[in-house]
C-alpha positions as CSV (number, residue, x, y, z in Angstrom):
1,X,-59.8,2.8,-77.7
2,X,-60.9,3.8,-74.2
3,X,-59.1,7.0,-72.9
4,X,-56.0,6.3,-70.9
5,X,-56.1,6.8,-67.2
6,X,-52.4,7.3,-67.1
7,X,-50.8,10.7,-66.7
8,X,-47.3,9.5,-67.5
9,X,-46.0,10.8,-70.8
10,X,-44.2,7.5,-71.6
11,X,-47.3,5.5,-71.0
12,X,-49.4,7.8,-73.1
13,X,-46.9,7.7,-76.0
14,X,-46.7,3.9,-75.8
15,X,-50.4,3.4,-75.8
16,X,-50.9,5.7,-78.8
17,X,-48.1,4.1,-80.7
18,X,-49.5,0.7,-80.1
19,X,-53.0,1.8,-81.1
20,X,-51.8,3.5,-84.3
21,X,-49.5,0.6,-85.3
22,X,-52.4,-1.9,-84.8
23,X,-54.7,0.2,-86.8
24,X,-52.1,0.6,-89.6
25,X,-51.4,-3.2,-89.7
26,X,-55.1,-4.0,-89.7
27,X,-55.8,-1.5,-92.5
28,X,-53.2,-3.2,-94.7
29,X,-54.2,-6.8,-93.8
30,X,-57.9,-6.1,-94.6
31,X,-57.0,-5.0,-98.1
32,X,-54.2,-7.4,-99.0
33,X,-53.6,-11.1,-99.2
34,X,-50.0,-10.5,-98.2
35,X,-50.1,-10.3,-94.4
36,X,-47.2,-8.3,-92.8
37,X,-46.2,-7.6,-89.3
38,X,-45.0,-4.2,-88.0
39,X,-41.4,-5.5,-87.9
40,X,-41.6,-6.6,-91.5
41,X,-42.9,-3.1,-92.5
42,X,-40.0,-1.6,-90.5
43,X,-37.5,-3.6,-92.7
44,X,-39.4,-2.7,-95.9
45,X,-39.2,1.0,-94.9
46,X,-35.4,0.6,-94.3
47,X,-35.0,-0.9,-97.8
48,X,-37.2,1.5,-99.7
49,X,-35.1,3.5,-102.2
50,X,-31.8,1.7,-101.3
51,X,-30.2,-1.7,-101.5
52,X,-28.5,-2.6,-98.2
53,X,-26.6,-5.4,-96.6
54,X,-28.3,-7.5,-94.0
55,X,-25.7,-6.2,-91.5
56,X,-26.7,-2.6,-92.3
57,X,-30.4,-3.4,-91.9
58,X,-29.7,-5.1,-88.5
59,X,-27.8,-2.0,-87.3
60,X,-30.5,0.4,-88.4
61,X,-33.6,-1.3,-87.1
62,X,-32.5,-2.4,-83.6
63,X,-33.8,-5.9,-83.8
64,X,-31.7,-8.9,-83.0
65,X,-29.6,-10.5,-85.9
66,X,-31.5,-13.7,-85.5
67,X,-34.9,-12.0,-85.7
68,X,-33.8,-10.0,-88.8
69,X,-32.7,-13.2,-90.6
70,X,-36.1,-14.8,-89.8
71,X,-38.0,-11.7,-90.9
72,X,-36.0,-11.4,-94.1
73,X,-36.7,-15.1,-94.9
74,X,-40.4,-14.4,-94.4
75,X,-40.2,-11.3,-96.7
76,X,-38.3,-13.3,-99.3
77,X,-40.9,-16.1,-99.2
78,X,-43.6,-13.5,-99.9
79,X,-41.5,-12.2,-102.9
80,X,-41.1,-8.7,-101.3
81,X,-37.3,-8.7,-101.1
82,X,-34.5,-10.2,-103.1
83,X,-31.4,-11.5,-101.3
84,X,-28.2,-11.7,-103.2
85,X,-24.5,-12.3,-102.5
86,X,-22.4,-9.2,-101.7
87,X,-20.0,-8.5,-104.5
88,X,-17.0,-7.9,-102.3
89,X,-17.8,-9.8,-99.2
90,X,-18.7,-13.5,-99.3
91,X,-19.9,-13.5,-95.7
92,X,-22.5,-10.8,-96.2
93,X,-25.7,-10.7,-98.3
94,X,-27.4,-7.8,-100.0
95,X,-31.1,-7.2,-99.7
96,X,-33.4,-5.0,-101.8
97,X,-37.1,-4.6,-102.5
98,X,-38.6,-6.4,-105.4
99,X,-41.1,-4.6,-107.6
100,X,-43.9,-6.2,-105.5
101,X,-42.1,-5.0,-102.4
102,X,-42.0,-1.4,-103.8
103,X,-45.7,-1.6,-104.7
104,X,-46.7,-2.9,-101.3
105,X,-44.7,-0.2,-99.5
106,X,-46.2,2.6,-101.6
107,X,-49.7,1.3,-101.1
108,X,-49.1,1.1,-97.4
109,X,-47.8,4.7,-97.4
110,X,-51.2,5.7,-98.9
111,X,-53.0,3.9,-96.1
112,X,-50.9,5.6,-93.5
113,X,-51.6,9.0,-95.0
114,X,-55.4,8.2,-94.7
115,X,-54.9,7.2,-91.0
116,X,-53.0,10.5,-90.5
117,X,-55.9,12.4,-92.1
118,X,-58.3,10.7,-89.7
119,X,-56.1,11.8,-86.7
120,X,-55.9,15.3,-88.1
121,X,-59.7,15.5,-88.5
122,X,-60.2,14.2,-85.0
123,X,-57.8,16.5,-83.1
124,X,-57.8,19.5,-85.6
125,X,-55.2,20.9,-87.9
126,X,-53.5,23.1,-85.4
127,X,-53.1,20.4,-82.7
128,X,-51.9,17.9,-85.4
129,X,-49.2,20.3,-86.6
130,X,-48.2,21.0,-83.0
131,X,-47.9,17.3,-82.3
132,X,-45.7,16.7,-85.3
133,X,-43.5,19.7,-84.3
134,X,-43.1,18.5,-80.7
135,X,-42.3,14.9,-81.8
136,X,-39.6,16.3,-84.2
137,X,-37.9,18.4,-81.5
138,X,-34.6,17.3,-80.0
139,X,-35.6,16.1,-76.5
140,X,-32.0,16.0,-75.3
141,X,-32.3,12.4,-74.3
């Protein structure tokens, strides 16, 4: 990526986020036959370690309800999630990762750790830790 000419923080954050997301997605797609978008990864991350309703997923990922339903259907067709009826509410559905979904998520976490390692090696340990600290701060927004 060519260095940004912008001096605006929001532009810099957006450009880096886009770059890292593309690299992460490309890294996964190069090593797997199961192609996944960033939005699909976002849903998988939300479901990792917990079964949730589709409504809960929709509230937590800030994507439209219609888009969530489409993404969940895509994930279900790839055998990464299982959709079942909610035991107490006929109008809602529960969604959870399948064993393949868990495996893919964990493999992708390994790839993300490798990308983080590359970033750390590029900018140095101290700058890497400072960056993480700054991003974790409450920015009072």
